[in-house]
C-alpha positions in Angstrom: 50.0 220.3 39.1 52.3 219.5 36.0 55.0 216.9 37.4 58.6 218.6 36.8 60.6 217.6 34.5 62.7 215.1 35.8 62.8 211.6 35.7 64.7 209.1 37.5 65.4 206.0 34.9 64.1 203.0 36.1 66.4 200.2 37.5 64.0 197.8 35.4 65.2 199.6 32.0 68.5 199.2 33.0 68.0 195.4 33.9 66.3 195.1 30.2 69.5 196.4 29.1 71.5 194.1 30.2 69.1 191.2 29.9 69.2 191.9 26.1 72.8 191.6 26.0 73.7 195.4 25.5 76.4 197.5 27.6 74.7 200.4 29.7 78.0 202.4 28.5 76.6 202.1 24.8 73.1 203.1 25.2 74.3 206.3 27.3 76.8 207.5 24.9 74.5 206.6 22.3 72.3 209.2 24.0 75.0 211.5 24.6 74.2 211.5 28.5 76.9 210.9 31.6 77.5 207.7 33.7 75.4 208.9 36.7 72.8 208.7 34.5 73.2 204.5 35.2 73.6 204.3 38.1 70.7 206.7 39.2 72.4 209.5 40.9 71.5 211.6 37.6 67.8 212.6 36.6 67.1 213.1 32.9 64.3 215.4 31.4 61.7 214.2 29.0 63.9 215.1 25.9 66.8 213.3 27.4 65.0 209.9 28.3 63.4 209.8 25.0 67.5 210.0 23.6 68.1 207.0 26.0 65.3 204.8 24.2 66.6 206.2 20.5 69.8 204.9 21.7 68.3 201.6 22.5 66.6 201.5 18.9 69.6 202.0 17.3 70.9 199.0 18.9 68.2 196.4 19.1 65.7 197.7 16.5 62.2 199.4 15.9 60.9 196.2 18.4 63.3 197.1 21.5 60.1 198.4 23.5 58.4 194.9 23.1 61.6 192.9 23.4 62.8 195.1 26.5 59.5 194.8 28.5 59.0 191.0 27.6 62.8 190.6 29.7 61.4 191.7 32.9 59.7 189.7 35.6 57.9 190.7 38.7 61.5 191.1 40.4 62.2 194.0 38.7 59.2 195.1 38.1 58.6 199.6 38.9 57.0 199.9 42.1 53.8 201.8 40.6 53.4 197.8 39.0 54.2 195.8 41.9 51.3 198.0 43.7 48.7 197.3 41.0 49.7 193.1 41.1 48.1 193.2 44.1 45.0 195.3 43.0 41.1 194.1 43.6 40.9 194.5 39.5 42.7 195.5 36.2 40.7 198.6 36.4 41.6 199.4 39.7 45.3 198.2 39.0 45.8 200.3 35.5 43.9 203.5 37.7 46.9 203.0 39.9 49.4 202.7 37.6 48.5 205.7 35.9 48.2 207.9 39.2 51.6 206.9 40.2 53.3 207.2 36.7 51.7 210.7 37.1 53.8 211.3 40.4 56.9 209.8 39.4 57.6 211.2 36.3 56.3 213.7 34.1 54.4 211.2 32.0 50.5 211.2 31.6 48.5 207.7 31.3 45.1 208.5 30.1 42.5 206.0 30.4 38.7 206.8 29.0 35.3 204.7 28.2 34.4 205.1 24.5 31.4 203.3 23.7 32.1 200.0 25.7 35.6 200.4 25.7 38.6 201.5 27.1 41.6 203.6 25.7 44.5 203.8 27.2 47.2 206.4 25.4 50.4 207.8 27.3 51.2 211.7 26.9 54.9 213.2 28.0 53.7 216.9 28.6 57.3 218.8 28.6 58.4 216.9 25.7 59.0 218.9 22.2 59.6 215.5 20.2 57.7 212.7 19.5 57.5 209.9 21.8 60.1 207.1 20.8 58.3 204.1 19.2 60.4 201.9 21.5 58.9 204.1 24.8 55.6 203.9 23.6 55.4 200.2 23.1 56.8 198.9 25.8 54.3 201.2 27.7 51.6 199.7 26.2 53.6 195.8 26.4 53.8 196.5 30.3 49.7 196.8 30.4 49.5 194.0 28.4 51.3 191.9 30.4 49.6 193.5 33.7 46.3 192.1 31.9 48.0 188.9 31.6 47.8 188.8 35.3 44.6 188.3 36.3 43.0 185.2 38.1 40.3 183.9 35.6 42.1 183.8 32.5 43.9 186.8 30.7 43.0 189.3 29.1 43.6 189.9 25.3 43.6 193.6 23.9 40.5 194.6 21.9 43.0 196.6 19.2 46.0 198.2 19.7 46.9 201.7 17.5 50.1 202.0 16.6 52.4 204.7 14.9 54.7 202.4 13.5 54.3 200.8 10.4 53.6 196.8 10.0 55.7 194.5 11.9 55.3 191.0 12.2 57.1 190.5 15.8 54.8 193.3 16.7 51.7 192.0 15.3 52.6 188.3 16.7 53.0 189.4 19.9 49.9 191.2 20.4 47.5 188.8 18.5 44.8 191.1 18.1 43.4 193.8 15.0 46.5 196.7 14.8 45.6 199.9 13.0 49.4 200.8 11.6 50.2 203.8 10.5 48.0 206.1 13.5 48.0 209.0 14.6 48.7 207.8 18.1 50.1 204.8 20.4 46.9 203.4 22.1 45.7 200.7 23.9 41.9 199.3 23.6 40.5 196.8 25.8 36.9 195.9 26.2 35.2 198.0 29.2 33.8 194.7 30.3 37.4 193.7 31.1 38.1 196.3 34.0 36.1 194.2 36.6 38.4 190.7 35.7 39.9 190.0 39.4 43.4 189.7 40.2 44.2 186.5 42.3 46.9 187.6 44.1 44.8 190.6 45.6 45.6 191.6 48.8 43.6 194.7 51.0 45.9 194.8 53.7 49.2 194.5 51.5 48.1 197.0 49.1 47.6 199.7 51.7 51.0 199.4 52.7 52.7 199.2 49.7 50.5 202.5 48.8 52.0 204.4 51.7 55.1 203.4 51.0 55.3 204.4 47.5 53.7 207.5 48.4 56.2 208.5 50.6 58.7 207.8 48.4 57.2 210.0 46.0 56.6 212.9 48.7 60.9 213.1 49.4 61.5 213.2 45.4 64.1 216.0 44.7 62.8 219.1 42.9 62.5 220.0 39.2 65.8 220.3 37.4 67.6 223.5 37.5 68.0 225.3 34.8 72.4 224.6 35.3 71.6 221.1 35.2 70.2 221.8 31.9 72.7 224.0 30.6 75.3 220.9 31.3 73.0 218.3 29.4 72.8 220.5 26.0 77.0 221.5 26.7 77.9 217.9 26.7 75.9 217.0 23.8 77.4 219.8 21.8 81.1 219.5 22.5 82.0 217.4 19.6 80.7 219.5 17.2 83.0 222.0 18.9 83.6 224.6 21.6 79.5 225.1 22.8 79.0 229.0 22.9 76.9 230.6 25.3 74.3 232.2 21.8 73.6 228.6 21.1 72.3 227.1 24.0 70.5 229.8 25.0 68.5 229.4 21.5 68.2 226.0 22.5 66.5 226.8 26.2 64.4 229.7 24.1 65.5 232.4 26.3 67.8 235.4 26.0 71.6 235.4 26.2 71.4 238.1 29.1 68.2 236.2 31.2 70.3 232.9 31.1 73.6 234.5 32.4 71.6 236.4 35.0 69.8 232.8 36.0 72.7 231.3 36.3 74.4 233.7 38.0 71.3 233.0 40.8 71.9 229.6 41.4 76.0 230.5 41.7 77.6 229.4 38.2 78.1 230.7 35.5 78.3 229.5 31.7 82.4 229.0 31.8 82.8 227.5 35.3 79.8 225.1 33.8 81.9 224.4 30.6 85.2 224.0 32.5 83.3 221.5 34.9 81.7 219.2 32.3 85.5 219.0 29.9 87.1 218.2 33.2 84.5 215.4 34.3 84.6 213.8 30.2 88.3 214.2 30.4 88.6 212.0 33.6 85.8 209.6 32.0 87.8 209.4 28.4 91.1 208.7 30.0 89.7 205.8 31.6 89.1 204.4 28.4 92.1 202.7 27.1 90.7 202.7 23.5 90.9 206.4 23.3 94.6 208.2 22.6 95.0 212.1 23.8 94.2 213.7 20.5 90.9 211.6 20.5 89.9 212.8 23.7 90.9 216.6 23.3 88.9 216.3 20.0 85.9 214.7 21.7 85.9 217.7 24.1 85.7 220.3 21.9 89.5 221.7 22.0 91.1 223.6 18.5 94.2 221.7 19.7 96.3 219.1 22.3 98.2 222.3 23.7 94.9 223.7 25.0 93.5 220.6 26.4 96.8 220.0 28.2 97.0 223.5 29.8 93.4 223.0 31.4 93.8 219.4 32.7 97.0 221.1 34.4 95.2 223.3 35.7 92.3 221.1 37.0 94.4 217.9 38.4 97.9 219.3 38.4 99.2 216.8 35.8 99.9 215.7 32.1 97.1 213.7 30.9 99.2 210.7 30.0 100.8 210.8 33.7 96.8 210.8 35.7 96.3 207.6 33.4 99.6 206.4 33.9 98.4 206.6 37.7 95.0 205.0 37.2 96.4 201.9 35.6 
């Protein structure tokens, strides 16, 4: 069964952003996502998750995934990696990471044997755009770091294959043969290394952690609704003008009539979602002293300030200026 296209952005991602001295708001704005994504209140789709990583690349550079992963330590590891560090061997740890990744997110970590080697490659089944370089390299880096935790000396990659062009910082970190501009991002280990033991192996603790994480995953909420997907598409396209039902339906690859009907089944309409998003964004923008009302009206896709004023009066019963003044 395919995992629903719904991701709660790991807190480790935001901790890494903080440690790189980047404002979370800057990343969210770059990805055109709401503030609730940074607090875990709002889940994202695969493409929205990709947008976060691309926004990070725009600020940090193409080495963003490597740098972010290297800022992390055991205190902020995702639960799947905490469990993996108490596994019996590296192979056991990798299998656990792969299993929990497939349960936690619409992500597949393929692990296969090829002629005395172990090839590890990530896939995102719901993606319709290439995996960001930073995300792919963050995954590989986290697995390399896991290999460095074995008790009898660190595991070095046999080879790494990367889609990116040659990069000195990346080459220095992996310190192994690298195939640049490859068809996919892959980590290749010697199969014998999979039997290397972890000094932190604890069978009893591992059983407890396995059970706790499995229970946590069982409680996950269902897939993102159509209304949530429409909300994101509306938000993304607002600054280009008033979003239209036609364009949103085209992006979702369904007819306008089907989109309207399915939204009605979820108790919504396109116009109500558009109004809700504009209301939410209006309040967010008004809290930013660097934006004047004319700029906010533009960001919300209004043709003129008057239309924005009338809508805001309907939402809040007062003018934008009065609401902003009361918030200070």
